[in-house]
C-alpha positions, 0 to 999 in steps of 0.5 A: 808365762815369761816376763822381762823387767825393764824401766823408763826414766822420764828425763829431759824435756828436750832431745838434747837433754836425753842425749846428754843423759845417755852419754852421762850413764854411758860414762858413769856405768858403761851402759850401752845404747841399744836403740832409739825411736822417735814419737810422732812429735819428734821426741827421741826415746833411747833404749839402754842396757844398764848391766843387763837391765833395759832402761828407756830414756823418755821425755820428762818434765821439769826437774825440781830440786828434791830428795824425795824420790819415789824410787832409787836405783842401786848399783853394787860395785866390786871396786871402789874406784869404779864407784868413785868414778860413777859418783864423780860423773853423776854428781856433776850438776846433781840435785843432791849428793853425798858419799861416806862409809856405812855399817852396811856399805864400806863406801856408799853414795847417794846421788840425785842426778841432774835429771832427777834420777836417784842412785844408791852406789855401794861397795 
């Protein structure tokens, strides 16, 4: 049996919001847009590649300001400059964000972006 893990982020109630999320993740992580498809109601679904992980941007509901996320995505950076760039991009209009130094990460940042996706960025 062969399995391939992928994930879906339910982001944005509109196609425009999902397009904005796509552009933000491209800028923050260099993610690639692989394909798009439209559901019968016209909602766009965007498949992206995040450094080898397939992620679908699918329709989502209203995002409430919260730090209680069921899941958090982690990126380990080998360059602090790249981490800080991603942090800057994701922090724009974010629901919450913090950056600092930790015993387990010389630089660590926790961001819940404006679409409600939690990111743990570390060096």
